PAZAPA-4460 file (N, C-alpha, C; in steps of 0.05 Angstrom, whole numbers, plus 32768, in hexadecimal, padded with zeros to 4 digits):
% residues 150
    n_x    n_y    n_z   ca_x   ca_y   ca_z    c_x    c_y    c_z   seq   type   mol
   83B5   8482   7B51   839D   8472   7B5C   8397   8465   7B67     1      M     A
   837E   845F   7B78   8372   8466   7B92   8376   8444   7B9D     2      A     A
   837B   8434   7BB4   8383   8420   7BB3   835E   840E   7BBF     3      F     A
   8354   83ED   7BB2   8344   83F5   7BB9   8342   83D6   7BBF     4      T     A
   8333   83CA   7BD7   8342   83B5   7BE5   8328   83A4   7BD6     5      S     A
   8335   8389   7BD8   8327   8373   7BCE   8315   835B   7BE5     6      F     A
   8326   8366   7C03   8321   8357   7C0F   8308   8350   7C26     7      M     A
   82F6   835F   7C15   82D0   8355   7C14   82CA   833D   7C0B     8      D     A
   82DB   8338   7BF4   82D3   8323   7BE3   82DD   830C   7BED     9      I     A
   82FB   830B   7C02   8308   82F7   7C11   82F8   82F7   7C1D    10      A     A
   82F0   82FE   7C33   82DC   8305   7C48   82BB   82EA   7C41    11      L     A
   82B5   82EB   7C37   82A3   82E3   7C23   82A6   82D1   7C24    12      E     A
   82C9   82C4   7C08   82C1   82A7   7C14   82CD   829D   7C2A    13      E     A
   82CD   82A3   7C3F   82DB   82A3   7C5C   82BF   8299   7C68    14      A     A
   82AD   82A9   7C5C   828F   82AC   7C6B   8281   8288   7C63    15      R     A
   828A   828D   7C46   8278   827A   7C39   8290   824C   7C42    16      A     A
   82AA   825F   7C41   82AE   823F   7C56   82AC   8241   7C6F    17      A     A
   82AB   8254   7C82   829B   824B   7C98   8290   823D   7C9D    18      A     A
   8277   8239   7C8D   8255   8237   7C80   8257   8215   7C7C    19      A     A
   8273   821A   7C78   8276   81FA   7C71   8284   81EC   7C7E    20      R     A
   828C   81F9   7C97   829E   81DC   7CA4   82B5   81EB   7CA9    21      G     A
   82C1   81FD   7C91   82E1   81FF   7C91   82E4   8210   7C90    22      E     A
   8303   8210   7CA1   8313   8228   7CAB   8315   823D   7C9A    23      V     A
   8304   8256   7CA4   82F2   8279   7C9F   830A   8288   7C9C    24      P     A
   831C   8272   7C7E   832F   8289   7C6C   8327   8298   7C46    25      V     A
   8330   82A8   7C4D   8328   82A4   7C25   8337   82BC   7C14    26      G     A
   8334   82B7   7C03   834F   82C0   7BEF   833F   82CA   7BD3    27      A     A
   834C   82E9   7BC1   8341   82E8   7BA1   835E   82F8   7B9E    28      V     A
   834C   82E9   7B87   837C   82F4   7B75   8362   8300   7B63    29      V     A
   8372   8318   7B53   836F   8333   7B4F   837C   833B   7B3C    30      I     A
   837E   8338   7B21   838A   8346   7B16   83A1   834D   7B09    31      S     A
   83AD   8352   7AFD   83C7   8366   7AEC   83AF   8385   7AEC    32      A     A
   838C   837D   7AE4   8380   8399   7AD7   8371   839B   7AF8    33      K     A
   8371   838E   7B0A   835C   8398   7B19   8341   8387   7B16    34      G     A
   8335   836C   7AFF   8325   835B   7B0C   8330   8348   7B21    35      D     A
   831F   8336   7B2D   8316   8321   7B38   8317   830D   7B25    36      V     A
   832D   82FE   7B1B   8333   82E0   7B13   832A   82C2   7B1C    37      I     A
   832B   82C5   7B36   8331   82AF   7B50   831F   82BC   7B64    38      A     A
   8318   82A6   7B73   830E   82A9   7B93   8307   8297   7B9B    39      R     A
   830C   8291   7BB2   8312   8278   7BCA   830C   8276   7BE1    40      A     A
   830A   8258   7BF0   8300   8257   7C0C   830F   8240   7C0E    41      G     A
   830C   8239   7C23   8324   8222   7C32   830C   8210   7C31    42      N     A
   8316   81F7   7C21   8317   81E1   7C1A   831B   81CB   7C1B    43      R     A
   8323   81C7   7C3B   833B   81A2   7C3B   8325   8190   7C53    44      T     A
   8318   819B   7C4D   8300   8181   7C63   82F7   817E   7C47    45      R     A
   82DD   8192   7C43   82CC   8187   7C29   82E5   817F   7C1B    46      E     A
   82F9   8182   7C10   8309   816D   7BF0   831F   8157   7C01    47      D     A
   8314   814F   7C10   8330   8143   7C21   834B   8154   7C0B    48      N     A
   8350   8166   7C18   8366   8169   7C0C   837A   8184   7C1E    49      D     A
   838D   8176   7C24   83A2   818F   7C3C   83A1   819F   7C30    50      P     A
   83A5   8198   7C13   83B7   81B9   7C03   8396   81C8   7C05    51      T     A
   8384   81BF   7BFA   836C   81DC   7BFD   8365   81E9   7C0D    52      A     A
   837E   81F7   7C07   8381   821A   7C17   8377   8232   7C13    53      H     A
   8360   823D   7C16   8360   8251   7BFD   8367   825E   7BEC    54      A     A
   8383   825F   7BF7   83A3   8270   7BE8   839E   825F   7BC6    55      E     A
   839E   823D   7BE0   83B6   823D   7BBF   8399   8233   7BB1    56      M     A
   837C   8224   7BB1   836A   8233   7B97   8361   8240   7B99    57      L     A
   8365   825F   7B99   8365   8271   7B96   837D   8277   7B7A    58      A     A
   8397   826D   7B84   83AB   8273   7B73   83AA   8261   7B59    59      I     A
   839B   824C   7B65   8399   8237   7B4B   837A   8244   7B33    60      R     A
   8372   823B   7B3D   835A   8257   7B2B   8368   8267   7B1C    61      E     A
   8372   8274   7B24   8371   8295   7B16   838C   8287   7B05    62      A     A
   8398   8270   7B0B   83B0   826A   7AF5   839A   8259   7ADD    63      C     A
   838F   824A   7AE0   8379   8245   7AD4   836C   8251   7AC6    64      A     A
   8363   8268   7AC7   835A   8286   7ABC   835E   828B   7AAE    65      H     A
   8381   8298   7AAE   8393   829D   7AA0   83A6   8286   7A91    66      L     A
   83A3   8271   7A94   83B6   8260   7A8A   83D1   826A   7A81    67      G     A
   83D8   8267   7A9D   83EF   8279   7AA6   8401   826D   7AC4    68      A     A
   8416   826D   7AC1   8422   8257   7AE0   841F   826D   7AEB    69      E     A
   842A   828B   7ADB   8428   82A0   7AFF   841B   82B8   7AF2    70      R     A
   8419   82C9   7B0D   83FF   82C9   7B0C   8413   82F0   7B19    71      L     A
   8430   82F5   7B0E   8438   830D   7B10   841B   831F   7B06    72      G     A
   841C   833A   7B16   8414   8343   7B0F   83F6   8344   7B24    73      G     A
   83F6   832C   7B24   83DC   832B   7B34   83D6   832B   7B5C    74      C     A
   83BF   8331   7B60   83BE   833C   7B8A   83BA   832A   7B8D    75      A     A
   83B6   8321   7BA2   83B7   830C   7BB7   83A1   8319   7BCD    76      L     A
   8387   830D   7BD7   8377   831C   7BF5   8378   82FA   7C01    77      Y     A
   8384   82FA   7C19   8379   82EE   7C20   8378   82F8   7C41    78      V     A
   8360   82E9   7C4B   835E   8300   7C6F   836B   82E4   7C7C    79      T     A
   837F   82D2   7C78   838B   82C9   7C96   83AB   82CF   7C80    80      L     A
   83BC   82D8   7C8E   83E5   82CC   7C92   83E2   82B2   7C75    81      E     A
   83DC   82BB   7C65   83EB   82A3   7C5F   8403   8286   7C6E    82      P     A
   83FC   8266   7C6C   840F   825C   7C74   842E   8255   7C54    83      C     A
   843F   8240   7C72   8460   824B   7C64   8456   8236   7C42    84      P     A
   8448   8220   7C41   8438   8210   7C24   842D   822A   7C16    85      M     A
   8416   823D   7C27   840F   8250   7C0F   842D   8265   7C08    86      C     A
   842C   8276   7C17   8439   8282   7C13   845A   827C   7BFC    87      A     A
   845D   8268   7BFB   846C   8247   7BEE   845F   824C   7BCA    88      G     A
   844B   8251   7BD0   843A   8242   7BB8   843B   8265   7BA3    89      A     A
   8434   8278   7BB4   842D   82A0   7BAA   844A   82A1   7BAE    90      I     A
   845B   829D   7BB3   8473   829F   7BB5   8479   8290   7B86    91      S     A
   8470   827E   7B89   847A   8268   7B72   8467   8273   7B5E    92      A     A
   844A   8284   7B5B   843D   828A   7B49   844A   82AD   7B45    93      A     A
   8453   82B3   7B58   845E   82D4   7B51   844D   82E8   7B56    94      R     A
   8436   82E2   7B6A   8425   82FB   7B65   8434   8310   7B74    95      I     A
   8430   8319   7B64   8430   833B   7B6B   8430   834B   7B87    96      G     A
   8422   8349   7B91   8423   835A   7BAC   8405   833D   7BBA    97      R     A
   8405   833E   7BD5   83F0   832A   7BED   83F6   8336   7BFC    98      L     A
   83D9   833E   7BFF   83BE   8344   7C13   83BD   833F   7C21    99      Y     A
   83C8   832F   7C40   83AD   832E   7C56   83AB   8334   7C71   100      Y     A
   839C   8330   7C72   8382   832C   7C95   838B   8334   7CAF   101      G     A
   8387   8314   7CBB   838E   8317   7CE0   83B8   8304   7CCA   102      A     A
   83B9   8306   7CDC   83E0   82FD   7CEA   83D0   82E6   7CEC   103      G     A
   83E9   82D4   7CF7   83D9   82B0   7CF4   8404   82AC   7D08   104      D     A
   83FC   82AE   7D24   8419   82A3   7D2E   8415   8292   7D39   105      P     A
   8409   827A   7D35   8408   8263   7D2B   8414   8257   7D11   106      K     A
   840C   825E   7D04   8407   824E   7CEB   841E   825D   7CD0   107      S     A
   841F   8279   7CD0   8421   8291   7CC1   8442   827E   7CB4   108      G     A
   8440   828B   7C9E   8458   8282   7C8C   8463   82A2   7C84   109      G     A
   8456   82B4   7C7F   845F   82CE   7C76   8470   82E3   7C9A   110      V     A
   8465   82E4   7CA4   846D   8300   7CB2   8475   82F2   7CD1   111      A     A
   8462   82E1   7CD2   846D   82C9   7CE8   8473   82A8   7CE6   112      Q     A
   847D   829F   7CF4   848A   8282   7CEE   84A6   827F   7CD0   113      G     A
   8498   8273   7CB9   84AA   8269   7CAA   84C7   8284   7C98   114      A     A
   84AA   82A5   7C96   84AA   82B3   7C8D   84C6   82AF   7C74   115      R     A
   84B2   829E   7C63   84B3   82A1   7C50   84C4   82AB   7C30   116      V     A
   84AD   82BC   7C2F   84C4   82D5   7C1B   84D8   82DE   7C27   117      F     A
   84E2   82E2   7C34   8503   82E6   7C4C   8519   82D3   7C42   118      E     A
   8515   82BB   7C3F   8527   82A6   7C39   8539   82AC   7C23   119      H     A
   854B   82A9   7C1F   8563   82AB   7C05   8559   8293   7BEF   120      P     A
   8541   8287   7BF1   8546   826A   7BDC   8524   827E   7BD6   121      Q     A
   850F   8285   7BE1   8506   828C   7BCD   850D   829F   7BB5   122      C     A
   84FC   82A1   7BA6   8502   82A5   7B8D   84EC   82B9   7B8D   123      H     A
   84DB   82C2   7B96   84D2   82D3   7B92   84BF   82D7   7BAA   124      H     A
   84B7   82FC   7BAA   84A9   82FA   7BD1   84A0   8318   7BBA   125      A     A
   847A   8314   7BBD   8473   8336   7BBB   8473   8345   7BC3   126      P     A
   845C   8356   7BD4   8455   8363   7BDB   844D   836D   7BF6   127      E     A
   8440   8369   7C0C   843D   8361   7C14   8437   8376   7C2D   128      V     A
   8418   8370   7C2F   840E   8384   7C3B   83F2   8384   7C49   129      F     A
   83FC   8381   7C73   83E9   836B   7C78   83D7   837B   7C84   130      E     A
   83C1   8375   7C97   83B2   8385   7CA7   839F   8390   7CA0   131      G     A
   839B   838B   7C83   8384   8390   7C74   8363   8384   7C81   132      I     A
   834F   8387   7C95   8345   838F   7C96   8346   836B   7CAA   133      A     A
   8354   8371   7CB6   836B   8364   7CCC   8349   8359   7CE6   134      E     A
   833A   836A   7CE9   8325   836E   7D09   8318   8362   7CF7   135      T     A
   8308   834F   7CE6   82F3   8341   7CD5   82FD   832E   7CCA   136      E     A
   8310   8327   7CC5   8320   8315   7CC0   8326   82FB   7CDE   137      S     A
   8335   830B   7CEC   8348   8300   7D0B   8325   82FC   7D1A   138      A     A
   8317   8307   7D17   82EB   8301   7D1A   82E8   82FA   7D1D   139      A     A
   82E3   82DD   7CF5   82D3   82C7   7CF4   82EB   82BC   7D03   140      L     A
   8305   82B9   7CF6   8317   8299   7D0E   830F   82A2   7D24   141      L     A
   8318   82A9   7D30   830C   82AB   7D5F   82E9   82A1   7D59   142      R     A
   82DE   82AC   7D49   82BB   829A   7D4E   82B2   8292   7D48   143      D     A
   82CB   8281   7D28   82CA   826D   7D25   82D8   824F   7D40   144      F     A
   82E8   8256   7D37   82F5   8244   7D5B   82F0   824F   7D77   145      F     A
   82DB   825A   7D76   82D4   825C   7D91   82B5   8251   7D96   146      G     A
   82A4   8249   7D74   8291   8239   7D79   829D   8217   7D75   147      A     A
   82B2   8214   7D73   82B9   81F0   7D79   82C2   81E2   7D91   148      R     A
   82C6   81FB   7D96   82DA   8203   7DB7   82BD   81FF   7DD2   149      R     A
   82BA   8216   7DC9   82A3   8214   7DDF   8285   8209   7DDF   150      G     A
***
């Protein structure tokens, strides 16, 4: 079976988040059957909620869609390396595969920083694939923060 990336949907969500003044991060959850079951962009400012990261919102929506607390067999695509909070939620949800775009040297929790999935206390670690649409994901963030600094 050929690999199909759903990162284009996550990028759409990231662009929509940026248009709302949110940090441009987008996420999408794909069911074991290959269907899009949830999608979200950051809403921390809009919702006045520090946990309203794209990954958290997409995981909540996917669980509600499936009527389950676990997302075994599902895949999560996200434009930025998940932070430790989101990595913990990914583990708790038992997501099967994680695909992300840009690495996050400042706040990452997967390949950088906390490396949540490598801890012995981590009950579940998904398969991780990094660098999917990395250039476009990083450019969205660079442009967003550059406009705010300039």
